[in-house]
C-alpha positions as CSV (number, residue, x, y, z in Angstrom):
1,M,3.0,44.6,-64.8
2,K,5.6,44.3,-67.5
3,S,6.6,47.9,-66.6
4,F,8.1,46.6,-63.3
5,F,10.3,44.0,-65.0
6,I,11.4,46.4,-67.8
7,Y,12.3,49.0,-65.2
8,Y,14.1,46.6,-62.8
9,F,16.3,44.9,-65.3
10,S,17.0,48.1,-67.4
11,I,18.1,50.1,-64.4
12,I,20.4,47.3,-63.2
13,L,22.1,47.0,-66.6
14,L,22.4,50.8,-66.7
15,F,24.2,51.0,-63.4
16,I,26.5,48.1,-64.4
17,L,27.7,50.2,-67.3
18,L,27.9,53.5,-65.3
19,S,29.6,52.1,-62.1
20,S,33.3,52.2,-61.8
21,G,35.8,49.7,-60.3
22,M,34.5,46.4,-61.5
23,G,34.2,44.8,-64.9
24,V,30.9,44.2,-66.7
25,L,31.2,40.4,-66.7
26,S,31.9,40.1,-63.0
27,Q,28.9,42.3,-62.3
28,L,26.6,40.3,-64.5
29,N,27.7,37.2,-62.7
30,A,26.9,38.9,-59.4
31,V,23.4,39.8,-60.4
32,K,22.5,36.6,-62.4
33,S,20.2,35.5,-59.6
34,S,18.0,38.5,-60.3
35,L,16.7,36.6,-63.4
36,A,14.7,34.6,-61.0
37,I,12.4,37.6,-60.6
38,L,11.1,36.9,-64.1
39,L,9.2,34.1,-62.4
40,G,7.0,36.8,-61.0
41,L,5.9,37.8,-64.5
42,F,5.1,34.2,-65.4
43,I,3.0,34.0,-62.2
44,W,1.1,37.2,-63.1
45,K,0.4,35.9,-66.7
46,A,-0.6,32.4,-65.6
47,R,-4.3,31.5,-65.6
48,I,-5.1,30.4,-62.0
49,D,-8.4,29.7,-60.4
50,K,-9.3,29.8,-56.7
51,R,-9.5,26.0,-56.3
52,K,-5.9,25.5,-57.5
53,I,-4.7,28.2,-55.1
54,H,-6.2,26.4,-52.0
55,V,-4.7,23.1,-53.2
56,W,-1.2,24.7,-53.5
57,H,-1.6,26.3,-50.1
58,K,-2.1,22.9,-48.5
59,Y,1.3,21.8,-49.7
60,V,2.9,25.1,-48.7
61,Y,1.3,24.8,-45.3
62,V,2.7,21.4,-44.6
63,A,6.2,22.5,-45.7
64,L,6.2,25.6,-43.5
65,L,4.8,23.7,-40.6
66,A,7.7,21.2,-40.8
67,V,10.2,24.0,-41.1
68,C,8.8,25.9,-38.1
69,I,8.6,22.7,-35.9
70,Y,12.2,22.0,-36.9
71,G,13.2,25.5,-35.9
72,V,11.8,25.1,-32.4
73,F,13.3,21.6,-32.1
74,S,16.7,23.1,-33.1
75,Y,16.5,25.7,-30.4
76,V,15.4,23.3,-27.7
77,T,18.1,20.7,-28.5
78,G,20.8,23.2,-29.4
79,T,21.5,21.4,-32.6
80,N,21.1,21.9,-36.3
81,I,20.8,18.4,-37.9
82,Y,19.9,19.9,-41.3
83,I,23.3,21.8,-41.5
84,D,25.1,18.7,-40.3
85,L,23.6,16.7,-43.2
86,I,24.4,19.1,-46.0
87,K,27.7,20.5,-44.8
88,D,29.7,18.0,-46.8
89,Y,27.9,19.0,-50.0
90,C,28.1,22.7,-49.5
91,T,30.7,25.0,-51.1
92,S,31.1,26.9,-47.8
93,E,33.8,25.2,-45.8
94,K,32.8,26.9,-42.5
95,L,29.1,26.0,-42.7
96,A,29.1,23.9,-39.6
97,E,31.1,26.5,-37.6
98,V,28.5,29.1,-38.5
99,A,25.7,27.0,-37.2
100,V,27.5,26.2,-34.0
101,K,28.4,29.8,-33.4
102,S,24.7,30.8,-33.8
103,M,23.6,28.3,-31.2
104,D,26.1,29.6,-28.8
105,D,25.2,33.3,-29.3
106,G,22.8,33.9,-26.5
107,R,20.9,37.2,-26.4
108,G,18.7,38.4,-23.6
109,L,16.8,35.3,-22.3
110,L,17.7,33.4,-25.5
111,K,20.2,30.6,-24.8
112,G,21.0,30.5,-28.5
113,R,19.9,31.7,-32.0
114,I,18.4,29.4,-34.6
115,S,19.2,29.6,-38.3
116,G,16.8,26.8,-39.2
117,T,17.2,25.8,-42.9
118,S,19.2,28.9,-43.7
119,L,22.9,29.6,-43.2
120,Y,22.5,32.6,-41.0
121,T,20.0,33.7,-38.4
122,I,19.1,37.0,-40.1
123,Q,18.5,35.1,-43.4
124,Y,16.2,32.7,-41.6
125,G,14.4,35.6,-39.8
126,I,13.6,37.4,-43.0
127,L,12.5,34.1,-44.7
128,M,10.1,33.6,-41.9
129,C,8.8,37.2,-42.2
130,I,8.0,36.6,-45.9
131,C,6.3,33.3,-45.0
132,F,4.3,35.0,-42.3
133,Y,2.8,37.4,-44.8
134,Y,1.9,34.6,-47.2
135,V,0.0,32.7,-44.5
136,F,-1.5,35.9,-43.0
137,F,-2.7,36.8,-46.5
138,V,-4.3,33.4,-47.0
139,N,-5.9,33.7,-43.5
140,T,-7.6,37.0,-44.5
141,I,-9.3,35.1,-47.3
142,K,-10.6,32.2,-45.2
143,D,-10.5,32.4,-41.4
144,N,-8.7,29.2,-40.4
145,V,-7.5,28.1,-37.0
146,A,-4.7,26.1,-38.7
147,N,-3.4,29.3,-40.4
148,V,-3.4,31.2,-37.1
149,V,-1.4,28.4,-35.4
150,L,1.1,28.4,-38.3
151,M,1.5,32.2,-38.0
152,F,2.1,31.9,-34.3
153,L,4.8,29.3,-34.9
154,I,6.4,31.5,-37.6
155,F,6.5,34.4,-35.2
156,V,8.1,32.2,-32.6
157,N,10.8,31.2,-35.1
158,V,11.5,34.9,-35.9
159,Y,11.8,35.6,-32.2
160,L,14.2,32.6,-31.7
161,T,16.6,34.0,-34.3
162,G,17.4,36.8,-31.9
163,S,17.6,39.2,-34.8
164,R,16.2,42.6,-34.1
165,G,15.9,43.7,-37.7
166,P,13.4,41.1,-39.0
167,L,11.4,41.3,-35.8
168,F,11.2,45.1,-35.8
169,A,10.2,45.1,-39.5
170,L,7.5,42.5,-39.0
171,I,6.0,44.3,-36.0
172,L,6.0,47.7,-37.6
173,A,4.6,46.5,-40.9
174,L,1.8,44.7,-39.2
175,L,1.1,47.8,-37.1
176,F,0.8,49.8,-40.3
177,Y,-1.7,47.3,-41.7
178,F,-3.9,47.2,-38.6
179,L,-3.9,51.0,-38.2
180,R,-4.8,51.5,-41.9
181,K,-7.4,48.8,-41.9
182,S,-9.4,49.9,-38.8
183,T,-11.3,53.1,-38.0
184,L,-9.9,55.7,-35.6
185,K,-12.4,54.5,-32.9
186,T,-11.2,50.9,-33.3
187,N,-7.5,52.0,-33.3
188,I,-8.0,53.9,-30.0
189,K,-9.7,50.9,-28.5
190,Y,-6.9,48.6,-29.6
191,A,-4.3,51.1,-28.3
192,L,-5.9,51.2,-24.9
193,W,-6.1,47.5,-24.6
194,T,-2.5,47.1,-25.8
195,G,-1.3,49.7,-23.3
196,F,-3.2,47.9,-20.5
197,I,-1.6,44.5,-21.4
198,I,1.9,46.1,-21.7
199,L,1.4,47.7,-18.3
200,C,0.2,44.5,-16.6
201,F,2.9,42.3,-18.1
202,S,5.7,44.8,-18.6
203,Q,8.2,42.9,-16.5
204,I,7.6,39.7,-18.4
205,L,7.7,41.4,-21.8
206,I,11.0,43.3,-20.9
207,K,12.6,40.0,-20.0
208,Y,11.6,38.2,-23.2
209,F,12.4,41.0,-25.5
210,S,15.5,42.1,-23.6
211,F,17.7,41.3,-26.6
212,M,16.0,44.2,-28.5
213,V,17.8,46.7,-26.3
214,S,20.6,44.7,-24.8
215,D,24.2,45.9,-25.0
216,D,25.5,42.5,-26.1
217,V,23.9,43.0,-29.6
218,Q,26.5,44.6,-31.9
219,G,26.1,46.5,-35.2
220,S,22.4,47.0,-35.6
221,S,22.0,50.1,-33.4
222,V,21.4,53.5,-35.0
223,E,24.9,54.6,-33.9
224,G,26.5,51.4,-35.3
225,R,24.8,51.7,-38.7
226,S,25.7,55.4,-38.9
227,V,29.4,54.5,-38.4
228,Q,29.1,51.8,-41.0
229,F,27.6,54.2,-43.5
230,L,30.3,56.8,-43.0
231,G,32.9,54.0,-43.5
232,A,31.1,52.9,-46.7
233,L,30.9,56.5,-47.9
234,S,34.6,56.9,-47.6
235,I,35.1,54.2,-50.2
236,V,33.2,56.0,-52.9
237,Q,34.6,59.5,-52.5
238,D,37.2,59.0,-55.2
239,N,35.2,61.0,-57.8
240,W,31.7,62.1,-58.7
241,R,31.0,59.0,-60.9
242,T,31.8,56.6,-58.1
243,L,29.8,58.6,-55.6
244,L,26.8,58.7,-57.9
245,F,26.9,55.2,-59.4
246,G,29.0,53.1,-57.0
247,K,31.9,50.7,-57.4
248,G,29.8,47.9,-59.0
249,F,27.6,44.9,-58.0
250,S,30.5,42.5,-57.1
251,Y,32.8,45.0,-55.4
252,I,31.7,44.2,-51.8
253,S,32.0,40.4,-52.1
254,E,35.5,40.7,-53.6
255,Y,36.6,43.3,-51.1
256,I,35.6,41.1,-48.1
257,A,37.2,38.0,-49.8
258,K,40.5,39.9,-50.1
259,N,40.6,42.1,-47.1
260,G,38.1,40.8,-44.6
261,P,35.6,43.1,-42.9
262,H,36.1,46.9,-43.4
263,P,37.5,48.8,-40.4
264,L,34.3,50.9,-40.2
265,A,31.7,49.4,-42.6
266,L,32.4,45.9,-41.3
267,Y,30.4,43.5,-43.5
268,F,28.4,46.3,-45.1
269,E,25.1,45.4,-43.4
270,S,22.0,47.4,-44.3
271,T,20.9,48.6,-47.7
272,H,22.1,52.2,-47.3
273,V,25.6,50.9,-46.3
274,S,26.0,48.3,-49.0
275,G,24.0,50.4,-51.6
276,I,26.2,53.5,-51.4
277,V,29.2,51.3,-52.3
278,T,27.5,49.0,-54.8
279,Y,25.4,51.5,-56.9
280,G,26.0,54.9,-55.2
281,I,23.5,57.7,-54.4
282,M,21.6,57.4,-57.6
283,G,21.3,53.6,-57.1
284,L,19.8,54.1,-53.6
285,I,17.1,56.3,-55.3
286,F,16.4,54.4,-58.5
287,I,17.2,50.8,-57.6
288,F,16.4,50.5,-53.9
289,L,13.6,53.0,-53.4
290,G,12.5,52.9,-57.0
291,S,11.5,49.2,-56.9
292,Y,9.4,49.8,-53.8
293,V,7.8,52.8,-55.3
294,L,6.9,50.9,-58.4
295,M,5.5,48.0,-56.5
296,S,3.4,50.4,-54.4
297,Y,2.2,52.0,-57.6
298,L,1.1,48.6,-59.0
299,V,-1.0,48.0,-55.9
300,W,-2.5,51.5,-56.0
301,R,-3.3,51.1,-59.7
302,A,-4.9,47.6,-59.1
303,R,-7.0,49.1,-56.4
304,K,-8.0,52.1,-58.5
305,E,-9.1,49.8,-61.4
306,R,-11.0,47.7,-58.9
307,M,-8.9,44.6,-59.5
308,I,-8.4,44.1,-55.8
309,D,-10.4,45.1,-52.7
310,R,-9.3,47.7,-50.1
311,N,-8.2,45.1,-47.4
312,K,-5.8,43.3,-49.8
313,S,-4.4,46.6,-51.1
314,I,-3.5,47.6,-47.5
315,L,-2.0,44.2,-46.8
316,L,0.1,44.5,-50.0
317,F,1.3,48.0,-49.1
318,S,2.2,46.6,-45.7
319,Y,4.2,43.7,-47.3
320,V,6.2,46.2,-49.5
321,M,6.9,48.2,-46.3
322,L,8.2,45.0,-44.6
323,S,10.9,44.5,-47.2
324,M,11.9,48.2,-47.2
325,L,12.2,48.2,-43.4
326,Y,14.4,45.1,-43.0
327,G,16.4,46.2,-46.0
328,I,17.3,49.4,-44.1
329,L,17.8,47.6,-40.8
330,V,19.8,44.5,-41.9
331,G,20.3,44.7,-45.7
332,N,19.0,43.1,-48.9
333,V,18.3,39.5,-48.1
334,Y,16.0,37.3,-50.2
335,T,15.2,40.3,-52.5
336,Q,14.2,38.0,-55.4
337,L,12.0,35.9,-53.1
338,H,10.3,39.0,-51.8
339,I,9.4,40.3,-55.3
340,I,8.2,36.9,-56.5
341,T,6.0,36.5,-53.4
342,F,4.7,40.0,-54.0
343,F,3.4,39.0,-57.4
344,I,2.0,35.8,-56.0
345,L,0.0,37.8,-53.5
346,L,-1.1,40.3,-56.0
347,K,-2.2,37.6,-58.5
348,Y,-4.0,35.9,-55.6
349,S,-5.8,39.1,-54.8
350,V,-7.0,39.7,-58.4
351,V,-8.2,36.1,-58.8
352,L,-10.2,36.2,-55.6
353,H,-11.7,39.5,-56.4
354,Q,-12.7,38.3,-59.8
355,T,-14.3,35.2,-58.3
356,E,-16.2,37.2,-55.8
357,S,-17.4,39.6,-58.4
358,E,-18.6,36.8,-60.7
359,Q,-20.5,35.2,-57.7
360,L,-22.3,38.5,-57.0
361,V,-23.3,38.8,-60.7
362,N,-24.6,35.2,-60.8
363,D,-26.5,35.8,-57.5
């Protein structure tokens, strides 16, 4: 597992040196939060038993339940008490305005969009997606009605954000999991039942998910992202070095602070848009795709060495796919949290597999 962290930090340092347009110190300051990913290595090395995991889950469950209930409460009341309480202690002067704007931004049948305990709706949606996989993972270990209820509430919160990227990514990643987990016969049966349900309730589903295709949603369409990418590409066409290695990790934040949104790239949403500017074509390959390839390799290797079972390996592949999908759709958000959670789930899988193997030997 050390290979992931050596690769991750080495490649970032390499691109800091190779990029053009920004100083080394400003770039190091921009990526300092990546050091939090080292927590994943500590988690992997820690000695953890099954009983401690279930104790920790109880605390996590209560915290997530409170956050999800608050999210629904925020939508029903059209308020965000949490933001109102912390706005005076936050460095962002427009924090309250952002929360109010979200609650007034109706999409489809939604009368507003919740941001919960995050600053922005997309951030909250992605946070909920990561939490959904954690709870879903625990539920595959021990079938628990309480976990199912919590997953339903998390999905409702993702829906209430009105953000298509996180919702699309979650649905597609789960679809991949169920298709890989089940046999062809089972998949056909599920497909027929799903088609029947969609046919019977098509009008209701179209209404509730109207924001997925509505014209009042800007930016996240394929056409919109293509225009943004072309705008971002125009920034790095100075020379071959900039095109290959980008402008630097702090370039986008400084550009927006000085000039506001770009005429075409806007706020540089989506990984391929921000990535081509930040670390160029080579960065998209070795930083963005490279990290997901390496995480997938770790899962494949753990499965090959019989450290985890087949079901957990498919779920972990699906989790990696989740982050890659919402990264492409809306951008790199909670990247560090995603990687840390990945190692938590991987460690969890190994511990449980070892426990089950020891029980079989003792029996």
